[in-house]
C-alpha atoms as one frame of an Amber mdcrd trajectory, in Angstrom:
protein
  -4.335  33.508  41.155  -7.962  34.324  40.378  -9.155  31.446  42.557  -6.936
  32.599  45.448  -8.242  36.174  45.152 -11.833  34.873  45.219 -11.154  32.846
  48.390  -9.674  35.917  50.117 -12.689  37.972  49.073 -15.123  35.369  50.415
 -13.208  35.128  53.690 -13.257  38.906  54.077 -16.993  38.969  53.330 -17.600
  36.252  55.930 -15.541  38.172  58.481 -17.542  41.307  57.801 -20.797  39.419
  58.295 -19.665  37.924  61.612 -18.335  41.230  62.915 -21.485  43.105  61.868
 -23.685  40.391  63.387 -21.745  40.596  66.680 -21.912  44.397  66.654 -25.700
  44.517  66.200 -26.180  41.603  68.612 -24.208  43.351  71.375 -26.162  46.555
  70.741 -29.410  44.622  71.256 -28.314  42.633  74.298 -26.782  45.681  75.999
 -30.020  47.608  75.552 -28.541  50.214  73.226 -31.015  48.961  70.629 -34.358
  48.451  72.343 -37.379  46.276  71.460 -39.284  47.963  68.660 -36.268  49.878
  67.326 -35.955  49.652  63.569 -32.734  48.373  62.006 -32.154  50.018  58.638
 -29.650  48.254  56.368 -28.507  51.406  54.595 -27.973  53.267  57.858 -26.031
  50.375  59.422 -23.874  50.014  56.318 -23.069  53.733  56.337 -22.265  53.771
  60.080 -19.975  50.734  59.792 -18.399  51.740  56.493 -19.379  48.556  54.643
 -21.689  47.589  51.800 -25.301  46.580  52.388 -24.704  42.945  51.438 -22.884
  41.797  54.642 -25.306  43.868  56.739 -28.233  42.068  55.104 -26.602  38.681
  55.785 -25.934  39.620  59.411 -29.550  40.668  59.891 -30.738  37.350  58.452
 -28.590  35.516  61.008 -29.987  37.659  63.835 -33.478  36.760  62.617 -32.587
  33.050  62.854 -31.322  33.579  66.419 -34.596  35.321  67.254 -33.217  38.751
  68.147 -34.890  40.631  65.290 -37.967  40.163  63.153 -38.813  41.268  59.634
 -42.308  42.651  59.276 -43.539  42.579  55.648 -43.714  46.036  54.026 -42.501
  47.659  57.256 -38.907  46.613  57.863 -36.669  44.903  60.399 -37.181  45.539
  64.121 -35.587  44.473  67.383 -37.820  41.764  68.806 -39.539  42.005  72.172
 -38.762  38.792  74.053 -41.442  37.379  76.292 -41.003  34.991  79.188 -42.701
  32.376  76.984 -39.883  32.768  74.435 -37.317  32.048  77.140 -39.343  29.126
  78.508 -39.581  27.580  75.038 -35.818  27.885  74.644 -35.201  26.255  78.024
 -37.577  23.366  77.326 -35.634  22.507  74.178 -32.384  22.793  76.148 -33.666
  20.312  78.732 -34.083  17.640  76.046 -30.645  18.242  74.553 -28.753  18.665
  77.813 -30.199  15.607  79.514 -28.996  13.567  76.530 -25.623  15.255  76.871
 -25.512  14.387  80.573 -26.160  10.715  79.837 -23.114  10.645  77.594 -21.046
  12.806  79.961 -21.552  10.513  82.957 -20.188   7.631  80.919 -17.363   9.456
  79.139 -16.049  12.278  81.314 -12.410  12.030  82.381 -10.743  13.424  85.482
  -9.035  16.025  83.303 -12.363  17.125  81.805 -13.891  17.283  85.281 -11.077
  19.553  86.441 -11.591  21.759  83.401 -15.325  21.961  84.165 -14.582  22.755
  87.814 -12.256  25.594  86.783 -14.902  27.115  84.513 -17.483  26.861  87.308
 -15.215  28.663  89.781 -14.408  31.368  87.220 -18.155  31.770  86.691 -18.761
  32.142  90.418 -15.961  34.714  90.639 -17.483  36.674  87.751 -20.849  36.616
  89.539 -19.206  37.766  92.789 -17.587  40.671  90.944 -20.808  41.564  89.082
 -19.121  40.975  85.697 -22.328  40.235  83.836 -20.975  39.652  80.323 -18.167
  37.408  81.571 -20.636  35.472  83.727 -22.868  34.809  80.696 -19.904  33.667
  78.616 -18.724  31.240  81.325 -22.249  29.969  82.029 -22.666  29.014  78.362
 -19.143  27.546  78.293 -19.876  25.347  81.325 -22.839  23.726  79.586 -21.013
  23.552  76.259 -18.158  21.568  77.798 -20.615  18.974  79.088 -22.126  18.607
  75.616 -18.641  18.333  74.103 -17.812  15.409  76.411 -20.527  13.427  74.615
 -18.416  13.418  71.432 -21.743  13.393  69.592 -21.302  15.874  66.752 -25.001
  15.979  65.887 -25.926  16.775  69.489 -23.308  19.530  69.683 -24.512  21.000
  66.377 -28.149  21.065  67.506 -27.191  22.513  70.900 -25.116  25.243  69.218
 -28.027  26.098  66.931 -30.095  26.943  70.008 -27.849  30.012  70.551 -27.455
  29.243  74.241 -25.296  32.239  75.096 -27.793  34.736  73.661 -30.799  33.140
  75.347 -28.912  32.805  78.644 -28.244  36.542  78.436 -31.933  37.306  77.842
 -33.115  34.911  80.570 -30.618  36.202  83.124 -31.747  39.757  82.476 -35.333
  38.698  83.153 -34.246  36.939  86.368 -31.828  39.684  87.429 -33.578  40.062
  90.789 -32.411  36.552  91.682 -28.780  37.676  91.677 -25.822  36.332  89.734
 -24.312  34.610  92.786 -27.435  32.516  93.328 -27.592  31.642  89.640 -23.910
  30.685  89.572 -23.872  28.312  92.556 -26.769  26.337  91.061 -24.227  24.743
  88.700 -22.513  22.954  91.583 -25.146  20.221  91.775 -24.509  19.404  88.105
 -20.767  19.239  88.666 -21.136  17.094  91.810 -23.350  14.575  90.012 -20.855
  14.283  87.167 -17.964  13.907  89.626 -19.838  10.991  91.212 -20.575   9.488
  87.774 -24.154   9.113  89.017 -26.442   9.071  85.972 -29.747   9.387  87.846
 -28.463  12.266  89.942 -26.887  13.932  86.914 -30.085  13.780  84.852 -32.134
  15.164  87.722 -29.622  17.963  88.270 -29.723  18.912  84.573 -33.531  18.922
  84.502 -33.940  20.792  87.794 -31.345  23.379  86.776 -33.594  24.631  83.972
 -37.057  23.637  85.203 -36.643  25.666  88.400 -35.909  28.751  86.311 -38.957
  28.069  84.137 -41.137  27.898  87.267 -39.668  31.173  88.527 -40.317  32.858
  85.190 -43.916  31.615  85.196 -44.362  33.060  88.692 -42.867  36.342  87.539
 -45.238  36.395  84.587 -48.205  36.285  86.971 -46.978  39.212  89.077
């Protein structure tokens, strides 16, 4: 009985941490919490009606993602993200996703292609309807499904640890003048290459998909 009670307590604690992490994360990404804003553990715990322990754990996870930073003797603050931060994230993604594409070309089934196509069309519809949060979710899901086709657990783990959804959100905000529709349709070249099972074309599509955005961000940085 004692062991069962401990397991329930740990599960509840884990749930608290995840919910608190999501709550603070959404506050940051939505702009409610702005770069430079201080996150105070005691205040968060009081607002959410929880102890400080799960709040502290959630903040540590947000620090790993790169959304907040702890400054010694000063506290925890929402991090200001530069275009360089986004570029660095995308360069790592290029390495992982090109490897994923190599596997996907060899392994993808007609059923998986149809699933990918459906996600792409839902993404384009979300962009058409200006549903920003849904667009981000589907964009990340599109790329995740390609990685999953690889059936390489290490690759999927490393890709997941890059927090693609969060960085896609940040990057898309910085490229908001490009328009969601234009960003959405760029995924079609990736899908087409996979449908053809053309490895060279697929690798080029994966690289161009991210490198073009890096170039645009560099141009924006010079403005």
